Structures are given as structure tokens and as C-alpha cells.
NUGU-623158 format. One line per 3 residues: their letters; for each residue x, y, z of C-alpha. Coordinates in steps of 0.02 Angstrom, whole numbers. Layout:
<pts>
A = X,Y,Z | ...
</pts>
This chain:
<pts>
MIK = 4898,-2634,-2770 | 4852,-2461,-2765 | 4873,-2363,-2593
IND = 4865,-2209,-2514 | 5037,-2211,-2450 | 5112,-2223,-2598
YLY = 5067,-2032,-2622 | 5120,-1965,-2480 | 5303,-1914,-2525
DGE = 5304,-1770,-2675 | 5254,-1628,-2591 | 5072,-1648,-2668
TIF = 4921,-1536,-2611 | 4792,-1664,-2516 | 4678,-1621,-2652
RIL = 4814,-1663,-2787 | 4838,-1832,-2676 | 4664,-1885,-2673
QKY = 4620,-1844,-2865 | 4785,-1954,-2908 | 4719,-2091,-2785
IDD = 4544,-2102,-2838 | 4596,-2100,-3043 | 4729,-2253,-3001
LEE = 4617,-2336,-2895 | 4494,-2330,-2990 | 4555,-2385,-3161
NAL = 4642,-2521,-3083 | 4475,-2586,-3020 | 4403,-2568,-3183
STH = 4532,-2676,-3257 | 4512,-2799,-3126 | 4335,-2796,-3124
NQV = 4375,-2760,-2924 | 4189,-2698,-2848 | 4238,-2651,-2694
DLV = 4378,-2542,-2756 | 4233,-2433,-2852 | 4137,-2432,-2673
HCA = 4313,-2359,-2618 | 4320,-2226,-2745 | 4150,-2168,-2722
FLE = 4188,-2137,-2557 | 4351,-2051,-2560 | 4253,-1942,-2684
TIY = 4138,-1894,-2559 | 4272,-1842,-2449 | 4349,-1740,-2574
ELL = 4192,-1665,-2616 | 4184,-1607,-2432 | 4349,-1509,-2428
EHN = 4307,-1458,-2583 | 4144,-1382,-2602 | 4125,-1350,-2405
EFL = 4011,-1169,-2424 | 3859,-1287,-2361 | 3957,-1292,-2206
TSQ = 3952,-1118,-2156 | 3746,-1142,-2161 | 3744,-1326,-2065
SQR = 3878,-1235,-1904 | 3762,-1093,-1885 | 3623,-1227,-1893
IRE = 3718,-1310,-1760 | 3741,-1164,-1675 | 3566,-1127,-1639
FYK = 3577,-1256,-1492 | 3727,-1198,-1434 | 3661,-1027,-1402
YMV = 3500,-1130,-1317 | 3621,-1219,-1222 | 3719,-1045,-1156
VAY = 3553,-995,-1096 | 3469,-1159,-1024 | 3660,-1192,-946
PYL = 3743,-1050,-917 | 3853,-1142,-749 | 3918,-1269,-881
AFT = 4069,-1245,-979 | 4060,-1333,-1143 | 4135,-1344,-1303
FKG = 4064,-1392,-1493 | 4177,-1444,-1608 | 4190,-1524,-1815
RIK = 4278,-1588,-1902 | 4288,-1672,-2073 | 4355,-1834,-2037
SII = 4545,-1848,-2098 | 4597,-1954,-2248 | 4701,-2056,-2148
RSE = 4569,-2116,-2029 | 4435,-2112,-2148 | 4554,-2242,-2251
EKF = 4594,-2344,-2125 | 4431,-2335,-2041 | 4360,-2388,-2237
NRY = 4482,-2537,-2245 | 4468,-2606,-2050 | 4285,-2611,-2089
IVD = 4318,-2730,-2243 | 4435,-2832,-2142 | 4324,-2841,-1992
FIY = 4149,-2880,-2108 | 4253,-3031,-2203 | 4327,-3107,-2050
EYY = 4151,-3109,-1939 | 4083,-3186,-2095 | 4195,-3306,-2130
QKY = 4197,-3361,-1937 | 4013,-3358,-1960 | 3982,-3448,-2094
HHF = 4142,-3542,-2126 | 4168,-3468,-2331 | 4212,-3290,-2378
PAT = 4044,-3165,-2410 | 3989,-3127,-2603 | 4048,-2953,-2663
QEI = 3858,-2881,-2652 | 3861,-2923,-2491 | 4037,-2843,-2456
KEK = 3943,-2672,-2548 | 3785,-2634,-2471 | 3889,-2666,-2294
LSC = 4004,-2531,-2361 | 3862,-2399,-2358 | 3849,-2368,-2185
FRD = 3974,-2238,-2166 | 3886,-2089,-2066 | 4029,-1992,-1997
VLA = 4140,-1922,-2113 | 4042,-1756,-2038 | 4032,-1755,-1862
YRI = 4015,-1615,-1721 | 4055,-1661,-1549 | 3986,-1575,-1387
VIS = 4104,-1599,-1247 | 4046,-1531,-1074 | 4110,-1483,-889
LPK = 4052,-1461,-721 | 4136,-1355,-633 | 4170,-1437,-450
CHL = 4098,-1234,-363 | 3932,-1290,-439 | 3907,-1462,-343
KKG = 3817,-1487,-187 | 3861,-1578,-15 | 3868,-1734,-52
QDL = 3877,-1763,-239 | 3967,-1841,-344 | 4027,-1742,-491
EEE = 4041,-1910,-634 | 3877,-1930,-595 | 3798,-1732,-614
EIK = 3898,-1723,-788 | 3810,-1881,-818 | 3654,-1822,-774
LLY = 3652,-1662,-864 | 3744,-1769,-1036 | 3578,-1886,-1049
EIA = 3471,-1728,-1008 | 3558,-1607,-1165 | 3525,-1774,-1245
NKM = 3354,-1804,-1250 | 3330,-1606,-1289 | 3430,-1613,-1438
PVF = 3349,-1723,-1559 | 3190,-1621,-1556 | 3287,-1456,-1557
LES = 3392,-1511,-1739 | 3245,-1586,-1824 | 3182,-1390,-1814
QGF = 3332,-1328,-1896 | 3349,-1451,-2046 | 3390,-1625,-1976
TVV = 3318,-1787,-1973 | 3363,-1905,-1846 | 3435,-2066,-1923
KAN = 3384,-2241,-1809 | 3515,-2309,-1743 | 3588,-2488,-1768
LEG = 3555,-2564,-1592 | 3578,-2751,-1603 | 3644,-2811,-1454
REC = 3628,-2636,-1350 | 3558,-2549,-1220 | 3526,-2373,-1169
SEL = 3528,-2275,-986 | 3364,-2259,-906 | 3421,-2068,-901
LDK = 3391,-2085,-1106 | 3208,-2062,-1145 | 3119,-2242,-1205
SLW = 3067,-2139,-1377 | 3253,-2098,-1397 | 3314,-2276,-1378
DTY = 3317,-2324,-1573 | 3407,-2156,-1594 | 3567,-2144,-1489
RDY = 3731,-2257,-1475 | 3728,-2265,-1286 | 3917,-2313,-1237
VHK = 3925,-2215,-1115 | 3795,-2345,-1013 | 3880,-2484,-1092
PTS = 4068,-2436,-1149 | 4161,-2533,-1278 | 4301,-2644,-1255
FGY = 4436,-2530,-1251 | 4354,-2406,-1129 | 4291,-2290,-1261
RSL = 4118,-2188,-1184 | 3995,-2074,-1276 | 3832,-2023,-1356
HLT = 3818,-2049,-1523 | 3677,-1970,-1622 | 3659,-1981,-1843
LFD = 3558,-1859,-1946 | 3534,-1819,-2110 | 3570,-1644,-2162
NQA = 3401,-1600,-2270 | 3455,-1437,-2348 | 3645,-1511,-2365
RCH = 3588,-1697,-2421 | 3727,-1791,-2309 | 3730,-1870,-2145
VEV = 3809,-1811,-1986 | 3858,-1850,-1828 | 3844,-1775,-1642
QLR = 3937,-1850,-1517 | 3905,-1790,-1339 | 4053,-1833,-1211
TKS = 4092,-1767,-1040 | 4268,-1673,-1026 | 4328,-1847,-938
MDD = 4273,-1983,-1075 | 4346,-1840,-1195 | 4499,-1834,-1121
SAE = 4504,-2027,-1095 | 4470,-2061,-1288 | 4585,-1912,-1360
IGE = 4739,-1928,-1240 | 4699,-2060,-1102 | 4684,-2253,-1090
SNH = 4542,-2304,-1197 | 4639,-2202,-1347 | 4790,-2336,-1302
LRY = 4677,-2463,-1286 | 4603,-2447,-1436 | 4773,-2430,-1540
VES = 4835,-2594,-1474 | 4652,-2707,-1452 | 4678,-2649,-1647
QEQ = 4841,-2705,-1693 | 4808,-2840,-1605 | 4654,-2893,-1692
QKN = 4725,-2888,-1879 | 4894,-2997,-1834 | 4747,-3133,-1777
RRL = 4642,-3095,-1909 | 4791,-3106,-2046 | 4841,-3269,-1960
EIP = 4667,-3359,-1982 | 4613,-3314,-2139 | 4792,-3356,-2266
EGE = 4851,-3240,-2393 | 4769,-3293,-2540 | 4608,-3357,-2492
CVF = 4523,-3190,-2514 | 4577,-3022,-2629 | 4443,-2900,-2542
FDE = 4512,-2947,-2385 | 4711,-2955,-2416 | 4697,-2771,-2492
AYE = 4609,-2692,-2364 | 4710,-2793,-2218 | 4878,-2744,-2323
RVV = 4813,-2559,-2320 | 4776,-2546,-2137 | 4932,-2604,-2094
SLE = 5022,-2504,-2223 | 4919,-2350,-2112 | 4962,-2392,-1957
NLD = 5139,-2427,-1979 | 5169,-2243,-2061 | 5296,-2125,-2017
LAK = 5224,-1953,-2012 | 5404,-1856,-2005 | 5469,-1917,-2159
LDV = 5271,-1882,-2254 | 5299,-1739,-2382 | 5122,-1663,-2381
NMF = 5089,-1485,-2439 | 5033,-1393,-2247 | 5095,-1549,-2160
TAV = 5219,-1572,-2060 | 5262,-1700,-1911 | 5418,-1724,-1785
NNS = 5354,-1890,-1768 | 5200,-1960,-1723 | 5150,-1869,-1583
LIN = 5193,-1691,-1630 | 5108,-1664,-1763 | 5048,-1488,-1869
DGC = 4929,-1528,-1989 | 4849,-1389,-2090 | 4769,-1494,-2235
GLF = 4679,-1635,-2126 | 4791,-1756,-2197 | 4799,-1858,-2007
RGR = 4693,-1755,-1865 | 4524,-1682,-2015 | 4506,-1535,-2033
QIL = 4416,-1410,-1908 | 4228,-1322,-1961 | 4215,-1234,-1796
PFE = 4237,-1225,-1601 | 4114,-1139,-1492 | 4176,-1128,-1314
HLS = 4085,-1064,-1188 | 4157,-1047,-1021 | 4042,-1088,-852
RFQ = 3994,-925,-778 | 3975,-898,-593 | 4129,-961,-548
NGL = 4092,-901,-347 | 3942,-960,-305 | 3831,-1096,-319
VD = 3662,-1076,-456 | 3503,-1143,-382
</pts>
């Protein structure tokens, strides 16, 4: 079976690794008539092109920056950051294959047989967060009035900003993409006209406590999808270094084990291959990898200069709160 793990130990550049993996995966897919792996190759090609031909990112980040400039004027008392990234190779590969595992498992649970190849291929057209921007806000405590709760005030501001962002970014050449809101609710703080655009994980956190607002856009100039995430600093801490990050990892591993038990090996080749790729990536010892511009002491101490594990940064813009010594009316 072809998996990316086998290409991470020879000191190659990330481009060389991706190209060899794509070529071998495609050759194997054609010889075995594996149409899902052909979709897999197309997904990897998209990432390759983003990494190699990133001139358009300058234009895109500048248009995103216009909203940053607006916020600097409208919210001078807030501290906030704008970060942009191309999802890392390992995270992208893991997410693609985990999605196959999840879809096949859930389909099997519902219908008691496996989905047709075409159904799997159609489901794999949903990846729109390879390129993403994150806005993180923080209200300094000195700006709280007597009786105000910090979390409550930050959440109000988060939704206020969320209400303004879609129209603003549409004026910059982006088109809002409708969200899949099946079974989900939005906060009353979000304009009802936007309920079908945001995925509101602030009002309804995930099972492992993840909280964020997600907006999907299509960049009409770059001809690609972009995701924008809005969070408070405490939500970002929880997602990056806190409990929700840990619980997500633990829950993911338990889910994979349970799904493997319920779908025995050999029953569905697409499930088998995706499952093996996910487990192989989760068990990587990053310190043993030999990839150009990547070094790890262990799975926590990592210096990633190529986007293998932590993604390629497009920008940060950082704004520190003004008027630290007084309240803002």
C-alpha cells in the first residue's frame, strides 16, 4: 500500500516528497482501478500548487488585510491577530483519510452495507480549509466596566465582528459559501441573515469542547476556497494548547479503534487503506523524520520550516490594544 510515511526519511524537500508520493499513488491507483486514490492524488496536487505557486497569496492576504485595517480603526481597544496558513502536509493527509474512514463507517452503520465508489468520491469534494485565516481577539481587563464579565463581553464582540465581515470581504472579491448546517444552531447574537453562512461552534461547541466561528469563502481572483475562523484568545488557547486539543486527539484515537473493530479488515479496501494511513500518521515519531527544513526533538519540540507538520504561514498581522490605562467610551 502507498502511504506518505515511506517518503519522510531520505532528506528530501517537501516538494520532492509530495511529487514522488503523488506519482506512485497515481500509478498504483491506475493499475488497481482505485478511483478514490485518484481523487486523493487531485487533493494532494492542490496542496502542491498552493505551496509552489503562491504569488496569488500576496494579493489575497492584502485583501484580507483590509478587514484588519478596518478593525484597527473600529476596535482600537481590542488586541487581535490575523494569521493565515496553508494546512500542513501531515494534517491534510490525515484529515483526508480520516474523512474516508468516518464516511464509510457512518454509512455502514446507517445502511448496513458499504457506499458505492461514486458516493465516496462525491463526499471527498468537501475540503475547503486547506487555505485558512484565523482572527483571534482579546479584550484587556482594563476595558471592562464594573459588573461586566470578560468572556461574555468578548463573545459579544466576536459576533459583532462576525456580522460585519461577510459583506466587507465580498467587497474585496470574495463570495460567501453557504454552510452545511444540518442539525446545528446559531447564536441569537449572529444576524439571522447569516445563519446559513457560519458554522457556529461557539454557541454549540464540538464534543471535545472546540469553540470557533467558521466562514467559508470563495476567492474570485485566486479561484480557490478559503476558510476564516474567528475566536477569542481563550478559545484559541483551548484549541491549540488546552483541553480541547488533548480531548480531540484522545477521542480521535478511540474512534478509530472502535471503527476498526466494527469493520473487519478485508471488508472494504477503501476503509482499510484510509484507516492504515491515519494510524500510521498518528504514530509518527517526528524526531526520526529526515525532511529538508524540518527538525523535531520530539513530538512537541518542533522547528518546521517547510509546512510538513505545522503548516506554512501566510501572514500574521498583530494589533495590540490601545488606551491601556483608561476605559474607552
